[in-house]
N, C-alpha and C positions, 0 to 999 in steps of 0.2 A: 209385648207382642211375641207370639210364638212363631218359631221358624217353620217353614214348610217341611223341612227335613225331619223335625221332631214330630210334627203332625202325621207325616207318612209312616214314621217308625211306630207310632202308638195306635193308629187307626186300622181297623179292618177295611177291606175295599168298600163295603157298604157305609161304614162310618165316615171314611175319608170323603166319599161323595157328598154325604150330608153336611159335613163340616165345611168343605170347600164351596158348597152352593149357598151357604148361610149368608145372610146380610151382615152378620157379626161373627166372623170366623173365630176370633179369640174367645168370645163368650161361649160359642158352641163347643169349641175344643175343651175349654175349662170345665164345662158341664160334663162332657164325656170322661175327662180325666178323673173328676171327683167320683163319678159312678164306678169306674174301674177300681179306684183306690178303696172306696167303701166296701165293695164286694170282696176284694182280696183280703181286706182286714177282717171281714166276717168269717172268711175261711181260715183265718189265722196264719196266712202265708206272707202277707205283705207283697208289695209290687215287685220287689227284687227277685222273687222266686219264679216269676212268669215273664214271658215275652209279652209286652203290653198289648200287642195285637191279639193275643190269644185269650185275653181275659174277657169272658162273656159275663155279663152281669144280669142278675135276676132279682126281683123284689127289692129294687133300689128306688128310693124316693128322693127327689131333688127339690130343694127350696132355694129361692132367691131372697136374700136379705140385703137390699141396696147393692153395694159393690161386692157382696160375698155370695158364693154359691156353695151350698151345703148339701151333700148327699149322704143318705143313711141307708144301709143295707139291713134287711130284716129277714131272719130265718123264718121260713114258712113250714109248717108241718105240725 
């Protein structure tokens, strides 16, 4: 279970509202985290080079495989 402190550190205001209103906060937060992680990897930076709140993700596709959430970022252009 993710702490509210971590969720607040990672989420923008809009994302925080969406996560906290979810019926499954842990699932929604994990999905958001994997999207941000996938996008930062596409850029070649990794998450340590960003403030997590500042990572905006585009062209990220998320898939559920049982207990796993997988996000893939694709370069468009």
